[in-house]
N, C-alpha and C positions, 0 to 999 in steps of 0.2 A: 253557593248554597241558597236556599230560600226556605222560609217557614210557611209557605203557601201549599195547601193541601190539594193536589190536582184532582182528587176525588170529590172536593166540595167546592172547587172554585174554577170556573172556566173563563175563557176569554182574558187571559192574564197579560197585562203589559209587561214585557221582558224587562223594561227599564226599572221596574220596581223589585226585582229580584236581586238578592245580594250574592256576592261571590268573594272569593279570596282576592286579596290585593297585592299587586306587585308594582313598585314604582322604582325608579332610579333616583337616587338622592345625590346633592352635590355637596352636602356638608360632609366634614371629616368623619370617617368611619371609627366606631369603637370595636369594630370586629364581630359584633353581635347582630343576629338577624331577628326580624319580627315577622310573624305570620298573623295576618287579620283576616277574619271571616265574619261575614255579615249576614244577618237575618232579617227579613221583614221589609218594611217600607222604604221608600226612596229617602226618607230623613235619616234612617240608620246608614244607608249607603253613603249620603253625604258626610255624616258624622265620622264614618270610618276614614274618610280622606283628610278630615281635620286631625284625627288621632295619628294617621301616618305622618302628616306633616309635623306635628309636635316632636314625635319621637325621632324623625329624621334630623331634626336640629339637635338631638343629642346623640347622633352618631349611628343610629340603628338603621341598617339597610333592610328593606322589605323582601320577602320571598314568596313564592307561590308553593314551594315544598315545605310543608309542615314538619318533615323529618328533620330538617337541617335548622329549624328554628330554636332560638334560645328563649324567646318570649312568644307566647300564643295568646291572642286577645280574641275573644268572641263578642261581637257587638250584637246584643239580643233584643228580641221582640217578646212582649206579653200580651199582644192583642187576643190571643187564643191559647187555650191549654196545649193544643197540639204543637204549637210553636216552642213553648217551653220544654216539652217532652223531648223534641228534636235536640235542643240545646244540651239537655241532661245526658242523652246518650253519647253526644260527642265529648262532654266533660269527663264521663266515666272512661271513655277510651284514652283521653290525655292523662287522667288519673293513674290509669294502668301503665302508661308510658313513663310516667315520673319514677316509677320503681326501677326502670332500666336507665333513666336519664335523670338522676337526683337534681341536677341543677336547672331543669326546666321550670320556667315560670308560666303559670297559666291564669289568666284573668277574664272576668266577665264584664262587660260594659253595657250600658244602655238600660232599656226599661226593665229587663229581668233583673238586672243588678239593683235598680232603685227599688223594685218591688219587695226583694227577698232580702236585700242588705246582708246584714251580718250572718243570716241563717245559712248562706252559702259557704262562709268560712268556718263557723263553729259546729253546726250540727251535721251538715252534709259533707263538709271537709272535701269539697270537690275543687276548689281554687285557692288561689294566693292572694288574688286582687279582686276587689269589687269596687267599680268605679261607675258612678251615676252619669247621666248625660251632661251635667253642668261642671264635672270635675276632671275633664280630660286634660286640663293644663297641669294638674297634679300628678299625672302619670309618671313622670320621671322620678318624682320623689317616693310615690308608691312602689315602683320597681326597685328603688335603691333600699327602701325599707325591707323588701322581701329578700334581697341579697345580703342583708345583715341579719337574717333569721327571724323576721316578723312577718305576720299576715298584715295586709294592708287594706283599709276601706275608706272610701270618701264618697258619700251619696248626698251631699249636701246640695239642696236645690237653690238656684239663684234667681233673683228677679231682674238681673242685669246682664248675665252672660249671654253673648250671641257669637262669640269666636269672630267678630267682624275684623280683627286685625290679623287674623291667621290666613294665610294663602294656602287653601288645601291642595295636596297633591292630587293627581287625577288618575282614577282608577280606569277610565276608558283610555286605554293605550292606543286605540285607534285615533283619537282625537276628533271625534265627530259630534257627541252630544255630552253634555255635563249638567249636573245638578247645581243650583245656587240657593242656599237657605236664606230667606228674607224674614222669617220669624222663627221663634222658638217657643214651646210651650202651648198650652190651650186653656182658654178661660170657659169653653163650652162644657158644662158638666152633663154630657150625655149619660144616661143612667147605666148603659152596658159598657162603657169605656174607661179604661184604667189610664189613659194617656195624661190627663191633668194630674195624676198622683205621681206619675213617673218621669214626667217632663216639666212639671211646675206650671206657673202662671205664664201667660202670654207676654211676649215683648218683641218689639220690632227692631230691626237692624238698620244702621245709618244707611240711607239710600245711596250716599256717595261711595261707600265701600261696596255696596252691590254693583253700582256702575263701573267701578274699578275692576271688579273681579271679572264681570261679564266682557268688558272691554279687553282685558287681557287674554280671556279665552278666545275671543275672536282673532285677535292678533297672533295667537299660537295656532291657528287653523281650525278651531272649533266653529261649527257652523249651526249649533243649536243649544240653547240653555233652557232649562226647566226651572222656573222660580218655585221654591218650596215652602210650605208652611202647612201647619194643621188646618189653617184657616185663613187662606191668603187674602180673602176679602176683608179681613178685619185688620190688615196691615195699616197702621197709622204710626208715623214718625212725628214726634213732638206734639202728639195730640192723646187725649184721654179717650176712653171707650166712648164717651159722649160727644166727642169731636171738638172738645175745648182745648186751647192752645196751653201747653205745659211751660215753655219758656218763651218769653217776648224776644223778639229780634232773632229768632231761629226759625227758619223755614218749615212749614209742615208739609207732609207728603201723605196722601192716601194710595190705596192700591191701583186705582185708575192712572193716577198721575206718575206712580212708580213704573207701571206697565209701558206708559208712553216714553218715558225717559230711556228705558232699556231698548224699546223698539227703534229709538232714534240713533243707536249706537252704529248700525249699518243695516241696509235693506237685505243684505245676504244673511243676516243672523236671524234664525227662526227662533220665535220666543214661545214657550210653553209655560203653563203654570198648574199648580196642584196642591192643595185641594180647595175647591169653592165649597162655601156653606150656603144652603138655600136661603137662610134667613138674612144672609148678609150681602148676597149678590145684587148690585145696583146696576141700573141702566148705563151709568157712565162707563162702568167696566166694559160692557157690551158695546158701547159706542166707540171706545177707544179701540177695541178689537177691529170694529168695522173701518176704522180710518187708517190702519196700518196693515197692509198686506202680509208683512213678516211676522204677524202674530198668529200662530196657528189657530185654524178654525175649528177648535174642540175645547169642550168644556167638561171637566168631571165634576158631577153635581150629584152627591150621595143622597138618595131618598130613604133608604133603610126600610120603609114600610109604606103602603099606600093607604093605611087606615088611620084615621085621626086619633082614635083611642090609643092605638099602639104608639104613635108618634108622641102623644102625651106622656105615656108610661116611659117612653125612651128619652123624655125631656129633650126633644129636638128643637123646639122653639119655632115651629111653624106648623101649618096644617097641609093637608092635601091639596086644598084650593090654593094656598099660597105657593106650593110647589109648582103646581100646573100653571100659576100666573107667571112664575119665573121662565118656565119653559116656554111659554107663549111669547114672552119678551125675547128670549133667545131667537126663537124663530122668525119673529118679526124684525128685529134688527140685524140678525145674521142668519139669513134663509138656508144657507148651505152648512151651517154648523153642525157637527156631530156631538152628540151627548152620550156620555158614559155615566154610570152609576155605581152605588153599593147597595146591596141588598141583604138584610139579615132575616133569616126565616127561623120560626120557632123561638121567638123571644118570649119571655115569661107571660103566660096567660094567653097566647095567641089562640084564637078560636079559628074554625074553618072559615067562617065569614071573613074575618080580618084577613086571612091569607087569601082568599079570593079577592079582596080589595087590592091587594098588592099585584095580583095577576091582571086585574082590570086595569090599573094604572099603567102596568107595562104594555098592555095592548094600546092604551090611549097615546103614550108617549113614544113608544117604539125606540127604546133606548138602542144605540149603536153597538155598544157592548157593555158588559157589567161584570163586577166582581161580586160573586155570590157565596154566602156563608150560612152554615148552621150556627145558632147562638151557642157561644161557649161562656158560661158564667165565669167572671173574673173576681178575685178577692179584692175587698176594699172598695168595690163600686157601689153606687146607689141601688143598683139592681140586686146586688147581693144582699144588702141590708133591708131592702124594702119589699122585693118581691120573690116568689118562689119559682124556680127553674123547673116548671110542671109540665112541659110540653114533652111526651115521651119521644126517646131517641128515634124510633122507627117512624113517627109521624113527622119528626124534623127531616128525616131523610127523604121521606116521600114528597113532602112539600118542596124541598130543595130540588129534587128532580124535576118537578113540575116547572119550577122557575127556570132551571137551566135549559130544559127543553123549549120553553117559549122563547127565552133569549136567543137561544141558537136560531130559531125561526126569524126572529126579528133581526138578528145580525145578517143572516143571508139575504133577507129581504133588503135590508139597507145597503149591503154590498153590491147586490145586483143593479142597483140604481146608478152605480158608477161604470157600468160596462158600456163602451162606446165613447166615454169622455177621457180627455187627456188630464193627466195629474202630474204636478211638479213633485218629484220624488228626491229625497236626500239620500244619497248612497250610504249605506252603513256598513257593508261587507258582503260576504258570500252567504248564501242560503245555507242553512245547517243540513239540507238534505242533499244538495248537489253543488259542486263548485262550478258547475255549468251556468249557474243562475246567481245573480246578485239581489240583495234585498235592501229596502229603505222604507221609509214612511212618508205618507203624504201630508199636506196640510191638516188633514183630519185625524191625523194619528192612527192611520189604518197601515198595517204592513203591506207592502207591495213587493211581489216577486217578479223577475224579468230576466231574460237571457243576459248572460254577462257582456260587459263592455270593456273597452280599453281604459275607462275612465277610472281614476282612483276614488277612494272614499272621501266623503265630505264634499262631493260634487252634486250639484243639482242636475237632474235629467227630466226630460218630458216623457212620460209613459203613457201610451194608450191602453186602457183597461180593456181586456178581452173576456176574461172569465173571472170567477171567485169562488171562495168557499166561505163559510160562516166566520173565518177568522182572517181570511187573506184575499187581497186583490192579486190578480194575475194579469201581466200585460206585456207590450212590446215596447221598446224604446224607439222613439221617433229618430229619424235621421239626424245624426250629429253634425 
């Protein structure tokens, strides 16, 4: 499942879409089955693997069949109203099922749980358990409380919790690519964003535990990891936000250094990361990328708007000029690097001129792909308190349509530049449209489709690009 509305967001990276989880566990079974469903971003996807690991140690086996589950947990997203509405529909389905299956336990995890808290239990009576992003260790106790006839809630946010000592189970049963969280929470108070209120303050994870997790993944056959954080560029181990050392005699690590450490695990382990923040991206990260061929040649750099007044109202912490300077640095240090972005249209007070500035920035940068959304006001954000959501819905839709149309043209133009060139592609599986074709991604994070080979997944192949669409490269595998 996914909270992404395909009507308002195109060029979607499939790795960011959630789905039900099934993993085999080695712990003793208690005879009960867990069904997990994730919505939203890659961080939720990663958190669900942590939850599955915690409960597997208590004897729960996981299932893809919700009808045979004893416990159903929905890991939720609050980034847009549409995301929450999809979860509510599912919860009402489960509420009706509980009438036929009285012992069924239903819980809400993640950002929606953190935002609505007790309301989900008391007023709406949709669930038995409400657990925020920092309380997953408490899930066995919460489930036990429900089994004894109580409702259970834990939405306490932590300044320390990173789940660094938990070995996540892996959702990708194919064993090709996996997410590895390096930070939790966010200190950037973007006026439109609810994340700081649902995930708490930013904290970085011990780099040694990150290295151990990535090394284990490689030895288990995975060939790609994505380092995750709300803002990976602000990763700092044993450092304050000002770069001061917290504890003497303890090594410090910034994101560029962490990136290098992970890249050194093995040349065949491809490294990606998400998400970068324009105000924090430094040249040392770009230079590290240039020094290691196994670090993917792609950067996701959300701009949100191309107008300075809008960026100020959004509290983004940079200007259009600063953003363009960072783009120029990327193209100077990494000439073949692809750049993707996020764009919000119809934010509070957006004028037609401000919208045109976003279009002009898109024309100047020519992003390779983008996630594009209409603004959706979220409770408790600075924007809700300070600004009026005053752009009419029809205007938002029209402006979004213009942005999508322009991005489609930019993506097609960018992909056409690959025709005739040879790309290294990591095989992920078969094409959804035909089992006569395999699919994978190149270093630039672009999907590549090619006639099937006898090679297994998680194998690198050389593919000559012969054609493309605005979303996909099409090619032929060179002689093996």
